[in-house]
C-alpha angles and dihedrals in degrees: 000000000000116000091210134052145151126256119198130201116222114216111061093008106058101008132016106231101124089103089059093055089049090048091050093048091047094049095048092046092048091050087057097044100260120124104222114217137202087250089059089052093050090050093051099044108110095014119127118253091256092051098048090040089058091047094047093045091050094051094044097041091239138124108280093224092051090049095050094043092052095050095043089050090050093051093043088053090052090054091048092051093051099253092131127064138162116283115250109278096012098117093044091048095051094044093049093047093046089058089060105035141002113273135209138181125233110184140165089215118107118260093256092059093045091051091048092055094043093047104041107029101056098251104102096084091063098053122082094184136023123186130185120205086233086071096058136058099262137011128232134332083042110083096233101105094047093044090052093048091051091048094050091046091050096232136135107249092209090059094044142075140230130202115212141161106189127073092235090049093052090049091050096050093044091050088054089057099254125136107242131218108194127205111201124207121201092232093053108032119190121256113249094248092050094049089052090056093057123091086217137004110216133187100204137031089242087063091048090051092049091053094045093048091052094045094048091050097053101035118087 
């Protein structure tokens, strides 16, 4: 079994659906009289469904389960209607990396969304392990979801890599001992501390692949 591997995030790395979660949070909050802010979004990015459901419910004065169910249903509907697709270069990146090392997924998305992407977008055959933060004790920025993915994959985190786009995700992967390659999107820039934790900050998946290819070639 390989002692090193690569663990990918989902939203913002393989698909771009983070805007849909923000749209869902904003809509639910507005329906309950709370003006959702970019700061709210940054705080919730990377949280598990239970965690951001509690946050959203608290801000909106609503039941946390009702809040999370409504937003998950909204996002699932967006997937079903074709509003979400793979990011440019995602399939190539995963396939090329999987030829060199075992790969896993560590996502804050609920299991139903993960399984939709794996099953309908041609990526599932490359992944040996997928983990949702709903399946561990705490969501990002806690290290739990990355630590669990590394454990299930049977790799040494300190010899392995993560690919992340959110500040909380970078913090999570780094806390689990992984070396992090960050991809930064203009709409969701990385916090200064998170950017400093990454071994590289990229602006396309082609750049991420170039870095991973080089790192996997030189590392033992």
